[in-house]
PDB file of N, CA, C and O in Angstrom:
ATOM      1  N   MET A   1      -2.457  16.681 -12.559  1.00  0.00           N
ATOM      2  CA  MET A   1      -2.799  15.287 -12.785  1.00  0.00           C
ATOM      3  C   MET A   1      -3.622  15.217 -14.071  1.00  0.00           C
ATOM      4  O   MET A   1      -4.546  16.009 -14.255  1.00  0.00           O
ATOM      5  N   PRO A   2      -3.298  14.284 -14.956  1.00  0.00           N
ATOM      6  CA  PRO A   2      -4.093  14.148 -16.180  1.00  0.00           C
ATOM      7  C   PRO A   2      -5.565  13.884 -15.862  1.00  0.00           C
ATOM      8  O   PRO A   2      -5.892  13.172 -14.912  1.00  0.00           O
ATOM      9  N   ARG A   3      -6.426  14.460 -16.658  1.00  0.00           N
ATOM     10  CA  ARG A   3      -7.867  14.378 -16.416  1.00  0.00           C
ATOM     11  C   ARG A   3      -8.369  12.947 -16.328  1.00  0.00           C
ATOM     12  O   ARG A   3      -9.163  12.628 -15.443  1.00  0.00           O
ATOM     13  N   ASP A   4      -7.916  12.067 -17.241  1.00  0.00           N
ATOM     14  CA  ASP A   4      -8.414  10.689 -17.230  1.00  0.00           C
ATOM     15  C   ASP A   4      -8.024   9.956 -15.943  1.00  0.00           C
ATOM     16  O   ASP A   4      -8.796   9.153 -15.419  1.00  0.00           O
ATOM     17  N   ILE A   5      -6.830  10.237 -15.444  1.00  0.00           N
ATOM     18  CA  ILE A   5      -6.404   9.615 -14.188  1.00  0.00           C
ATOM     19  C   ILE A   5      -7.220  10.166 -13.022  1.00  0.00           C
ATOM     20  O   ILE A   5      -7.644   9.413 -12.144  1.00  0.00           O
ATOM     21  N   ALA A   6      -7.438  11.473 -13.013  1.00  0.00           N
ATOM     22  CA  ALA A   6      -8.242  12.086 -11.943  1.00  0.00           C
ATOM     23  C   ALA A   6      -9.656  11.533 -11.941  1.00  0.00           C
ATOM     24  O   ALA A   6     -10.217  11.259 -10.880  1.00  0.00           O
ATOM     25  N   GLU A   7     -10.234  11.369 -13.121  1.00  0.00           N
ATOM     26  CA  GLU A   7     -11.600  10.836 -13.210  1.00  0.00           C
ATOM     27  C   GLU A   7     -11.650   9.390 -12.726  1.00  0.00           C
ATOM     28  O   GLU A   7     -12.577   9.005 -12.013  1.00  0.00           O
ATOM     29  N   ALA A   8     -10.657   8.588 -13.109  1.00  0.00           N
ATOM     30  CA  ALA A   8     -10.628   7.191 -12.658  1.00  0.00           C
ATOM     31  C   ALA A   8     -10.451   7.126 -11.142  1.00  0.00           C
ATOM     32  O   ALA A   8     -11.088   6.307 -10.480  1.00  0.00           O
ATOM     33  N   ALA A   9      -9.598   7.975 -10.593  1.00  0.00           N
ATOM     34  CA  ALA A   9      -9.391   7.996  -9.147  1.00  0.00           C
ATOM     35  C   ALA A   9     -10.658   8.430  -8.425  1.00  0.00           C
ATOM     36  O   ALA A   9     -11.019   7.846  -7.403  1.00  0.00           O
ATOM     37  N   ARG A  10     -11.332   9.441  -8.942  1.00  0.00           N
ATOM     38  CA  ARG A  10     -12.582   9.906  -8.336  1.00  0.00           C
ATOM     39  C   ARG A  10     -13.626   8.787  -8.346  1.00  0.00           C
ATOM     40  O   ARG A  10     -14.348   8.593  -7.368  1.00  0.00           O
ATOM     41  N   ALA A  11     -13.698   8.063  -9.448  1.00  0.00           N
ATOM     42  CA  ALA A  11     -14.677   6.983  -9.577  1.00  0.00           C
ATOM     43  C   ALA A  11     -14.392   5.845  -8.585  1.00  0.00           C
ATOM     44  O   ALA A  11     -15.320   5.178  -8.128  1.00  0.00           O
ATOM     45  N   ARG A  12     -13.132   5.624  -8.256  1.00  0.00           N
ATOM     46  CA  ARG A  12     -12.747   4.529  -7.365  1.00  0.00           C
ATOM     47  C   ARG A  12     -12.619   4.942  -5.911  1.00  0.00           C
ATOM     48  O   ARG A  12     -12.501   4.087  -5.033  1.00  0.00           O
ATOM     49  N   SER A  13     -12.638   6.217  -5.649  1.00  0.00           N
ATOM     50  CA  SER A  13     -12.317   6.688  -4.297  1.00  0.00           C
ATOM     51  C   SER A  13     -13.366   6.344  -3.258  1.00  0.00           C
ATOM     52  O   SER A  13     -13.055   6.247  -2.071  1.00  0.00           O
ATOM     53  N   GLY A  14     -14.584   6.163  -3.681  1.00  0.00           N
ATOM     54  CA  GLY A  14     -15.625   5.766  -2.742  1.00  0.00           C
ATOM     55  C   GLY A  14     -15.942   6.840  -1.723  1.00  0.00           C
ATOM     56  O   GLY A  14     -15.648   8.016  -1.937  1.00  0.00           O
ATOM     57  N   PRO A  15     -16.547   6.432  -0.603  1.00  0.00           N
ATOM     58  CA  PRO A  15     -17.026   7.406   0.380  1.00  0.00           C
ATOM     59  C   PRO A  15     -15.917   8.176   1.092  1.00  0.00           C
ATOM     60  O   PRO A  15     -16.165   9.254   1.633  1.00  0.00           O
ATOM     61  N   SER A  16     -14.704   7.639   1.097  1.00  0.00           N
ATOM     62  CA  SER A  16     -13.619   8.345   1.784  1.00  0.00           C
ATOM     63  C   SER A  16     -13.135   9.558   1.003  1.00  0.00           C
ATOM     64  O   SER A  16     -12.486  10.441   1.563  1.00  0.00           O
ATOM     65  N   GLY A  17     -13.444   9.605  -0.268  1.00  0.00           N
ATOM     66  CA  GLY A  17     -13.110  10.769  -1.068  1.00  0.00           C
ATOM     67  C   GLY A  17     -11.777  10.673  -1.785  1.00  0.00           C
ATOM     68  O   GLY A  17     -10.929   9.834  -1.479  1.00  0.00           O
ATOM     69  N   LEU A  18     -11.627  11.561  -2.745  1.00  0.00           N
ATOM     70  CA  LEU A  18     -10.440  11.576  -3.593  1.00  0.00           C
ATOM     71  C   LEU A  18      -9.174  11.857  -2.795  1.00  0.00           C
ATOM     72  O   LEU A  18      -8.141  11.233  -3.036  1.00  0.00           O
ATOM     73  N   SER A  19      -9.239  12.776  -1.862  1.00  0.00           N
ATOM     74  CA  SER A  19      -8.049  13.134  -1.091  1.00  0.00           C
ATOM     75  C   SER A  19      -7.492  11.926  -0.337  1.00  0.00           C
ATOM     76  O   SER A  19      -6.281  11.705  -0.348  1.00  0.00           O
ATOM     77  N   ALA A  20      -8.339  11.154   0.306  1.00  0.00           N
ATOM     78  CA  ALA A  20      -7.894   9.963   1.032  1.00  0.00           C
ATOM     79  C   ALA A  20      -7.348   8.920   0.070  1.00  0.00           C
ATOM     80  O   ALA A  20      -6.368   8.244   0.382  1.00  0.00           O
ATOM     81  N   TYR A  21      -7.967   8.782  -1.092  1.00  0.00           N
ATOM     82  CA  TYR A  21      -7.515   7.828  -2.106  1.00  0.00           C
ATOM     83  C   TYR A  21      -6.120   8.185  -2.590  1.00  0.00           C
ATOM     84  O   TYR A  21      -5.249   7.322  -2.699  1.00  0.00           O
ATOM     85  N   VAL A  22      -5.915   9.466  -2.879  1.00  0.00           N
ATOM     86  CA  VAL A  22      -4.611   9.939  -3.346  1.00  0.00           C
ATOM     87  C   VAL A  22      -3.572   9.802  -2.227  1.00  0.00           C
ATOM     88  O   VAL A  22      -2.441   9.393  -2.491  1.00  0.00           O
ATOM     89  N   ALA A  23      -3.930  10.131  -1.004  1.00  0.00           N
ATOM     90  CA  ALA A  23      -3.001  10.004   0.125  1.00  0.00           C
ATOM     91  C   ALA A  23      -2.552   8.556   0.292  1.00  0.00           C
ATOM     92  O   ALA A  23      -1.373   8.299   0.537  1.00  0.00           O
ATOM     93  N   ALA A  24      -3.477   7.611   0.163  1.00  0.00           N
ATOM     94  CA  ALA A  24      -3.126   6.196   0.282  1.00  0.00           C
ATOM     95  C   ALA A  24      -2.185   5.777  -0.850  1.00  0.00           C
ATOM     96  O   ALA A  24      -1.245   5.015  -0.626  1.00  0.00           O
ATOM     97  N   ALA A  25      -2.434   6.267  -2.049  1.00  0.00           N
ATOM     98  CA  ALA A  25      -1.564   5.947  -3.184  1.00  0.00           C
ATOM     99  C   ALA A  25      -0.157   6.514  -2.975  1.00  0.00           C
ATOM    100  O   ALA A  25       0.833   5.840  -3.259  1.00  0.00           O
ATOM    101  N   VAL A  26      -0.070   7.727  -2.489  1.00  0.00           N
ATOM    102  CA  VAL A  26       1.233   8.340  -2.225  1.00  0.00           C
ATOM    103  C   VAL A  26       1.958   7.574  -1.115  1.00  0.00           C
ATOM    104  O   VAL A  26       3.166   7.356  -1.205  1.00  0.00           O
ATOM    105  N   ALA A  27       1.242   7.168  -0.081  1.00  0.00           N
ATOM    106  CA  ALA A  27       1.850   6.405   1.008  1.00  0.00           C
ATOM    107  C   ALA A  27       2.419   5.090   0.483  1.00  0.00           C
ATOM    108  O   ALA A  27       3.522   4.700   0.867  1.00  0.00           O
ATOM    109  N   ARG A  28       1.677   4.396  -0.394  1.00  0.00           N
ATOM    110  CA  ARG A  28       2.183   3.151  -0.986  1.00  0.00           C
ATOM    111  C   ARG A  28       3.436   3.410  -1.807  1.00  0.00           C
ATOM    112  O   ARG A  28       4.380   2.622  -1.758  1.00  0.00           O
ATOM    113  N   GLN A  29       3.456   4.506  -2.564  1.00  0.00           N
ATOM    114  CA  GLN A  29       4.630   4.816  -3.374  1.00  0.00           C
ATOM    115  C   GLN A  29       5.839   5.107  -2.496  1.00  0.00           C
ATOM    116  O   GLN A  29       6.949   4.682  -2.817  1.00  0.00           O
ATOM    117  N   ILE A  30       5.642   5.819  -1.400  1.00  0.00           N
ATOM    118  CA  ILE A  30       6.740   6.108  -0.479  1.00  0.00           C
ATOM    119  C   ILE A  30       7.283   4.803   0.103  1.00  0.00           C
ATOM    120  O   ILE A  30       8.498   4.637   0.217  1.00  0.00           O
ATOM    121  N   GLU A  31       6.394   3.873   0.472  1.00  0.00           N
ATOM    122  CA  GLU A  31       6.831   2.568   0.975  1.00  0.00           C
ATOM    123  C   GLU A  31       7.683   1.850  -0.062  1.00  0.00           C
ATOM    124  O   GLU A  31       8.732   1.295   0.267  1.00  0.00           O
ATOM    125  N   ARG A  32       7.234   1.862  -1.314  1.00  0.00           N
ATOM    126  CA  ARG A  32       7.991   1.211  -2.390  1.00  0.00           C
ATOM    127  C   ARG A  32       9.347   1.879  -2.587  1.00  0.00           C
ATOM    128  O   ARG A  32      10.361   1.201  -2.756  1.00  0.00           O
ATOM    129  N   ASP A  33       9.362   3.208  -2.566  1.00  0.00           N
ATOM    130  CA  ASP A  33      10.627   3.933  -2.706  1.00  0.00           C
ATOM    131  C   ASP A  33      11.584   3.579  -1.574  1.00  0.00           C
ATOM    132  O   ASP A  33      12.773   3.360  -1.805  1.00  0.00           O
ATOM    133  N   ASN A  34      11.064   3.522  -0.350  1.00  0.00           N
ATOM    134  CA  ASN A  34      11.894   3.164   0.802  1.00  0.00           C
ATOM    135  C   ASN A  34      12.444   1.747   0.666  1.00  0.00           C
ATOM    136  O   ASN A  34      13.613   1.503   0.962  1.00  0.00           O
ATOM    137  N   LEU A  35      11.609   0.821   0.222  1.00  0.00           N
ATOM    138  CA  LEU A  35      12.064  -0.556   0.026  1.00  0.00           C
ATOM    139  C   LEU A  35      13.142  -0.626  -1.049  1.00  0.00           C
ATOM    140  O   LEU A  35      14.125  -1.352  -0.905  1.00  0.00           O
ATOM    141  N   LYS A  36      12.954   0.129  -2.121  1.00  0.00           N
ATOM    142  CA  LYS A  36      13.959   0.142  -3.193  1.00  0.00           C
ATOM    143  C   LYS A  36      15.289   0.661  -2.666  1.00  0.00           C
ATOM    144  O   LYS A  36      16.343   0.131  -3.015  1.00  0.00           O
ATOM    145  N   GLU A  37      15.247   1.697  -1.826  1.00  0.00           N
ATOM    146  CA  GLU A  37      16.474   2.223  -1.229  1.00  0.00           C
ATOM    147  C   GLU A  37      17.147   1.169  -0.347  1.00  0.00           C
ATOM    148  O   GLU A  37      18.367   1.012  -0.391  1.00  0.00           O
ATOM    149  N   LEU A  38      16.363   0.454   0.445  1.00  0.00           N
ATOM    150  CA  LEU A  38      16.924  -0.604   1.293  1.00  0.00           C
ATOM    151  C   LEU A  38      17.571  -1.702   0.458  1.00  0.00           C
ATOM    152  O   LEU A  38      18.649  -2.192   0.795  1.00  0.00           O
ATOM    153  N   ILE A  39      16.916  -2.083  -0.620  1.00  0.00           N
ATOM    154  CA  ILE A  39      17.465  -3.114  -1.504  1.00  0.00           C
ATOM    155  C   ILE A  39      18.768  -2.640  -2.124  1.00  0.00           C
ATOM    156  O   ILE A  39      19.728  -3.405  -2.210  1.00  0.00           O
ATOM    157  N   THR A  40      18.812  -1.388  -2.554  1.00  0.00           N
ATOM    158  CA  THR A  40      20.023  -0.831  -3.152  1.00  0.00           C
ATOM    159  C   THR A  40      21.190  -0.873  -2.161  1.00  0.00           C
ATOM    160  O   THR A  40      22.302  -1.261  -2.518  1.00  0.00           O
ATOM    161  N   VAL A  41      20.927  -0.476  -0.929  1.00  0.00           N
ATOM    162  CA  VAL A  41      21.970  -0.500   0.098  1.00  0.00           C
ATOM    163  C   VAL A  41      22.406  -1.938   0.374  1.00  0.00           C
ATOM    164  O   VAL A  41      23.602  -2.216   0.453  1.00  0.00           O
ATOM    165  N   ALA A  42      21.448  -2.851   0.520  1.00  0.00           N
ATOM    166  CA  ALA A  42      21.775  -4.252   0.807  1.00  0.00           C
ATOM    167  C   ALA A  42      22.582  -4.865  -0.332  1.00  0.00           C
ATOM    168  O   ALA A  42      23.545  -5.593  -0.090  1.00  0.00           O
ATOM    169  N   GLU A  43      22.192  -4.573  -1.581  1.00  0.00           N
ATOM    170  CA  GLU A  43      22.933  -5.125  -2.714  1.00  0.00           C
ATOM    171  C   GLU A  43      24.332  -4.520  -2.805  1.00  0.00           C
ATOM    172  O   GLU A  43      25.272  -5.199  -3.219  1.00  0.00           O
ATOM    173  N   ALA A  44      24.480  -3.261  -2.426  1.00  0.00           N
ATOM    174  CA  ALA A  44      25.819  -2.645  -2.425  1.00  0.00           C
ATOM    175  C   ALA A  44      26.713  -3.328  -1.399  1.00  0.00           C
ATOM    176  O   ALA A  44      27.910  -3.499  -1.633  1.00  0.00           O
ATOM    177  N   ASP A  45      26.141  -3.718  -0.268  1.00  0.00           N
ATOM    178  CA  ASP A  45      26.913  -4.368   0.788  1.00  0.00           C
ATOM    179  C   ASP A  45      27.136  -5.860   0.540  1.00  0.00           C
ATOM    180  O   ASP A  45      28.194  -6.393   0.876  1.00  0.00           O
ATOM    181  N   HIS A  46      26.140  -6.540  -0.048  1.00  0.00           N
ATOM    182  CA  HIS A  46      26.168  -8.004  -0.123  1.00  0.00           C
ATOM    183  C   HIS A  46      26.091  -8.566  -1.537  1.00  0.00           C
ATOM    184  O   HIS A  46      26.124  -9.784  -1.713  1.00  0.00           O
ATOM    185  N   GLY A  47      25.990  -7.724  -2.526  1.00  0.00           N
ATOM    186  CA  GLY A  47      25.854  -8.188  -3.900  1.00  0.00           C
ATOM    187  C   GLY A  47      24.401  -8.344  -4.291  1.00  0.00           C
ATOM    188  O   GLY A  47      23.515  -8.326  -3.436  1.00  0.00           O
ATOM    189  N   PRO A  48      24.153  -8.498  -5.585  1.00  0.00           N
ATOM    190  CA  PRO A  48      22.770  -8.601  -6.063  1.00  0.00           C
ATOM    191  C   PRO A  48      22.082  -9.875  -5.577  1.00  0.00           C
ATOM    192  O   PRO A  48      22.725 -10.882  -5.282  1.00  0.00           O
ATOM    193  N   ILE A  49      20.782  -9.796  -5.505  1.00  0.00           N
ATOM    194  CA  ILE A  49      19.957 -10.924  -5.085  1.00  0.00           C
ATOM    195  C   ILE A  49      19.631 -11.750  -6.326  1.00  0.00           C
ATOM    196  O   ILE A  49      19.156 -11.215  -7.328  1.00  0.00           O
ATOM    197  N   SER A  50      19.888 -13.049  -6.255  1.00  0.00           N
ATOM    198  CA  SER A  50      19.630 -13.908  -7.411  1.00  0.00           C
ATOM    199  C   SER A  50      18.142 -14.240  -7.516  1.00  0.00           C
ATOM    200  O   SER A  50      17.388 -14.128  -6.549  1.00  0.00           O
ATOM    201  N   GLU A  51      17.750 -14.646  -8.708  1.00  0.00           N
ATOM    202  CA  GLU A  51      16.360 -15.087  -8.922  1.00  0.00           C
ATOM    203  C   GLU A  51      16.034 -16.284  -8.032  1.00  0.00           C
ATOM    204  O   GLU A  51      14.908 -16.414  -7.552  1.00  0.00           O
ATOM    205  N   GLU A  52      17.013 -17.155  -7.811  1.00  0.00           N
ATOM    206  CA  GLU A  52      16.795 -18.323  -6.955  1.00  0.00           C
ATOM    207  C   GLU A  52      16.517 -17.893  -5.514  1.00  0.00           C
ATOM    208  O   GLU A  52      15.651 -18.463  -4.850  1.00  0.00           O
ATOM    209  N   GLU A  53      17.250 -16.887  -5.030  1.00  0.00           N
ATOM    210  CA  GLU A  53      17.012 -16.385  -3.672  1.00  0.00           C
ATOM    211  C   GLU A  53      15.643 -15.732  -3.560  1.00  0.00           C
ATOM    212  O   GLU A  53      14.946 -15.899  -2.558  1.00  0.00           O
ATOM    213  N   ILE A  54      15.262 -14.990  -4.590  1.00  0.00           N
ATOM    214  CA  ILE A  54      13.938 -14.360  -4.595  1.00  0.00           C
ATOM    215  C   ILE A  54      12.854 -15.429  -4.573  1.00  0.00           C
ATOM    216  O   ILE A  54      11.894 -15.324  -3.810  1.00  0.00           O
ATOM    217  N   GLN A  55      13.001 -16.459  -5.405  1.00  0.00           N
ATOM    218  CA  GLN A  55      11.999 -17.520  -5.449  1.00  0.00           C
ATOM    219  C   GLN A  55      11.939 -18.275  -4.131  1.00  0.00           C
ATOM    220  O   GLN A  55      10.856 -18.655  -3.686  1.00  0.00           O
ATOM    221  N   ALA A  56      13.084 -18.498  -3.504  1.00  0.00           N
ATOM    222  CA  ALA A  56      13.096 -19.188  -2.207  1.00  0.00           C
ATOM    223  C   ALA A  56      12.319 -18.389  -1.171  1.00  0.00           C
ATOM    224  O   ALA A  56      11.582 -18.968  -0.373  1.00  0.00           O
ATOM    225  N   LYS A  57      12.472 -17.071  -1.170  1.00  0.00           N
ATOM    226  CA  LYS A  57      11.718 -16.224  -0.221  1.00  0.00           C
ATOM    227  C   LYS A  57      10.233 -16.240  -0.550  1.00  0.00           C
ATOM    228  O   LYS A  57       9.398 -16.274   0.353  1.00  0.00           O
ATOM    229  N   ARG A  58       9.895 -16.215  -1.843  1.00  0.00           N
ATOM    230  CA  ARG A  58       8.475 -16.306  -2.224  1.00  0.00           C
ATOM    231  C   ARG A  58       7.883 -17.616  -1.733  1.00  0.00           C
ATOM    232  O   ARG A  58       6.776 -17.642  -1.195  1.00  0.00           O
ATOM    233  N   ASP A  59       8.621 -18.699  -1.918  1.00  0.00           N
ATOM    234  CA  ASP A  59       8.144 -20.006  -1.456  1.00  0.00           C
ATOM    235  C   ASP A  59       7.970 -20.016   0.060  1.00  0.00           C
ATOM    236  O   ASP A  59       6.992 -20.556   0.576  1.00  0.00           O
ATOM    237  N   GLN A  60       8.921 -19.418   0.767  1.00  0.00           N
ATOM    238  CA  GLN A  60       8.843 -19.349   2.223  1.00  0.00           C
ATOM    239  C   GLN A  60       7.613 -18.554   2.656  1.00  0.00           C
ATOM    240  O   GLN A  60       6.914 -18.957   3.585  1.00  0.00           O
ATOM    241  N   LEU A  61       7.344 -17.434   1.997  1.00  0.00           N
ATOM    242  CA  LEU A  61       6.158 -16.641   2.328  1.00  0.00           C
ATOM    243  C   LEU A  61       4.881 -17.418   2.041  1.00  0.00           C
ATOM    244  O   LEU A  61       3.932 -17.372   2.824  1.00  0.00           O
ATOM    245  N   GLN A  62       4.855 -18.131   0.920  1.00  0.00           N
ATOM    246  CA  GLN A  62       3.671 -18.918   0.580  1.00  0.00           C
ATOM    247  C   GLN A  62       3.407 -19.992   1.628  1.00  0.00           C
ATOM    248  O   GLN A  62       2.263 -20.204   2.032  1.00  0.00           O
ATOM    249  N   ARG A  63       4.469 -20.670   2.068  1.00  0.00           N
ATOM    250  CA  ARG A  63       4.301 -21.696   3.119  1.00  0.00           C
ATOM    251  C   ARG A  63       3.797 -21.065   4.412  1.00  0.00           C
ATOM    252  O   ARG A  63       2.940 -21.632   5.091  1.00  0.00           O
ATOM    253  N   ALA A  64       4.324 -19.899   4.751  1.00  0.00           N
ATOM    254  CA  ALA A  64       3.881 -19.219   5.974  1.00  0.00           C
ATOM    255  C   ALA A  64       2.412 -18.827   5.872  1.00  0.00           C
ATOM    256  O   ALA A  64       1.666 -18.960   6.842  1.00  0.00           O
ATOM    257  N   ARG A  65       1.993 -18.346   4.703  1.00  0.00           N
ATOM    258  CA  ARG A  65       0.572 -17.989   4.512  1.00  0.00           C
ATOM    259  C   ARG A  65      -0.314 -19.214   4.640  1.00  0.00           C
ATOM    260  O   ARG A  65      -1.368 -19.160   5.272  1.00  0.00           O
ATOM    261  N   GLN A  66       0.111 -20.320   4.040  1.00  0.00           N
ATOM    262  CA  GLN A  66      -0.675 -21.549   4.132  1.00  0.00           C
ATOM    263  C   GLN A  66      -0.774 -22.018   5.580  1.00  0.00           C
ATOM    264  O   GLN A  66      -1.842 -22.436   6.028  1.00  0.00           O
ATOM    265  N   GLU A  67       0.326 -21.949   6.302  1.00  0.00           N
ATOM    266  CA  GLU A  67       0.330 -22.346   7.709  1.00  0.00           C
ATOM    267  C   GLU A  67      -0.591 -21.434   8.518  1.00  0.00           C
ATOM    268  O   GLU A  67      -1.321 -21.897   9.395  1.00  0.00           O
ATOM    269  N   GLN A  68      -0.553 -20.142   8.221  1.00  0.00           N
ATOM    270  CA  GLN A  68      -1.422 -19.199   8.926  1.00  0.00           C
ATOM    271  C   GLN A  68      -2.887 -19.504   8.665  1.00  0.00           C
ATOM    272  O   GLN A  68      -3.707 -19.445   9.581  1.00  0.00           O
ATOM    273  N   ARG A  69      -3.228 -19.836   7.402  1.00  0.00           N
ATOM    274  CA  ARG A  69      -4.608 -20.183   7.085  1.00  0.00           C
ATOM    275  C   ARG A  69      -5.042 -21.452   7.821  1.00  0.00           C
ATOM    276  O   ARG A  69      -6.163 -21.538   8.323  1.00  0.00           O
ATOM    277  N   ARG A  70      -4.138 -22.434   7.879  1.00  0.00           N
ATOM    278  CA  ARG A  70      -4.461 -23.663   8.624  1.00  0.00           C
ATOM    279  C   ARG A  70      -4.655 -23.353  10.105  1.00  0.00           C
ATOM    280  O   ARG A  70      -5.563 -23.877  10.749  1.00  0.00           O
ATOM    281  N   SER A  71      -3.791 -22.496  10.629  1.00  0.00           N
ATOM    282  CA  SER A  71      -3.872 -22.122  12.034  1.00  0.00           C
ATOM    283  C   SER A  71      -5.158 -21.351  12.311  1.00  0.00           C
ATOM    284  O   SER A  71      -5.822 -21.589  13.320  1.00  0.00           O
ATOM    285  N   ASP A  72      -5.507 -20.432  11.424  1.00  0.00           N
ATOM    286  CA  ASP A  72      -6.744 -19.665  11.587  1.00  0.00           C
ATOM    287  C   ASP A  72      -7.955 -20.581  11.506  1.00  0.00           C
ATOM    288  O   ASP A  72      -8.923 -20.390  12.242  1.00  0.00           O
ATOM    289  N   GLY A  73      -7.915 -21.565  10.628  1.00  0.00           N
ATOM    290  CA  GLY A  73      -9.013 -22.516  10.517  1.00  0.00           C
ATOM    291  C   GLY A  73      -9.156 -23.383  11.741  1.00  0.00           C
ATOM    292  O   GLY A  73     -10.270 -23.716  12.144  1.00  0.00           O
ATOM    293  N   ALA A  74      -8.035 -23.755  12.341  1.00  0.00           N
ATOM    294  CA  ALA A  74      -8.065 -24.573  13.558  1.00  0.00           C
ATOM    295  C   ALA A  74      -8.625 -23.764  14.727  1.00  0.00           C
ATOM    296  O   ALA A  74      -9.321 -24.305  15.586  1.00  0.00           O
ATOM    297  N   ASP A  75      -8.318 -22.471  14.756  1.00  0.00           N
ATOM    298  CA  ASP A  75      -8.840 -21.600  15.819  1.00  0.00           C
ATOM    299  C   ASP A  75     -10.339 -21.433  15.719  1.00  0.00           C
ATOM    300  O   ASP A  75     -11.025 -21.301  16.733  1.00  0.00           O
ATOM    301  N   ALA A  76     -10.861 -21.439  14.477  1.00  0.00           N
ATOM    302  CA  ALA A  76     -12.277 -21.203  14.267  1.00  0.00           C
ATOM    303  C   ALA A  76     -13.099 -22.446  14.584  1.00  0.00           C
ATOM    304  O   ALA A  76     -14.296 -22.351  14.854  1.00  0.00           O
ATOM    305  N   ALA A  77     -12.454 -23.619  14.553  1.00  0.00           N
ATOM    306  CA  ALA A  77     -13.188 -24.873  14.752  1.00  0.00           C
ATOM    307  C   ALA A  77     -13.534 -25.135  16.186  1.00  0.00           C
ATOM    308  O   ALA A  77     -14.151 -26.154  16.495  1.00  0.00           O
TER     309      ALA A  77
END
């Protein structure tokens, strides 16, 4: 690992330590790799995903988050 990256990781790792920080980073990368593989398979079966479809899903997620925040606020009241 390049020294500057190791130093930055050590500085950010906090009390859990560098090993836990690196393990979490590797786990995130594996998740991303797995998602990329799923997308590749889905696009091979169904064709590429359009920007409009991506934006529609982003909008749907945003609405769901807003609804969840409203719901959480109603529960707290």
